[in-house]
N, C-alpha and C positions, 0 to 999 in steps of 0.2 A: 874595673878589676879584670885582669886577663889571665889569671892562674898563677902558678908558682907558689912559693911559701907565703903564708899569710903573716902579716905584721900589723900590730896596732900601735899607734903612737898617742900617748896621753899628752894633755896640755902641761905646761909648766906648773909648778906649785902655785897656788893662788892665796893671796892675803886680802881679806876684806875687813871692814870695820862695821860693827853693829852700832847703830845710832842710840839704841836704848838698852843694850845688854841682852836683847832677845836674839832668837835665831835669825839668820839672814839667808834669803833665797840666792843660790849660786847656780849659774848655768855654765856648762862647759861643752867642748866638742872634742871627741877623739877621732882620729883619722886612720884609715887602713890602706894597706898596699898588698897586692897579691891575693891569693885565694880565688875561689870561684863564686861568682854572684849567684843568688843574693847573699849578702853578708849581714849578719845581725850584730849590733853593738849594744851591750847593756852595761850600765854603770851601777855600782853599789857604794854609796847612795847615788840615786839617779840624778842626772842634770835637772835642775829646777827644784831640787829638794831644799828644805830649810836646814841650814847647818848651824849647830849651837856654837856658843863661844868656846874657843879652844881649838885644837888641831884634830881634824878628822882625816883618816886615810881613805882614799877612794880607789876601788878596784874596778878596772874596765876590762870586759871580756869581749872579744870579737870571735865569731864563729862563721865559717864559710860553708856553703852548701855541700862541699866535698868532705866535710867533717874536720877540717883543720880548726884549731883553737889557738888564740894568742891572747896574752894578758899584759896589762901594764898598770902601774899605780902612780898616784900623785897625792899630794895633801892639800887640804883647804884649811887655812887658819883664819878664824874669826876672832878679832880683838874688840874689846870694849874699854875705852879710856875715860868714860864719863865719871865713874866713881859715884859716891854719894854726895848729895848737896845738903848744905845746912842752911836753914832759913832762921834768921834771928827775929824773934817776936819782940815788938816794943810794947811796953805797958806805960800808960800815962795816967 
């Protein structure tokens, strides 16, 4: 990072499938350009968080040591296609 205007770039929207209908841990990486090092990048929810079934908006903030701030957003969609299963009991 060599100075200039700080920009943060989020990853593309993510779609993942939950194998059991529960939350799924999702990791992501945001990148920066410009600003003055060191640059801190924080995500909400953070990379490595467990995302519930549905769509969650993720906000990412980058802040450089010269006080510049840049934001980006993307979404994580967790789907579950398992549905409920029915077991037939046999009586003899």
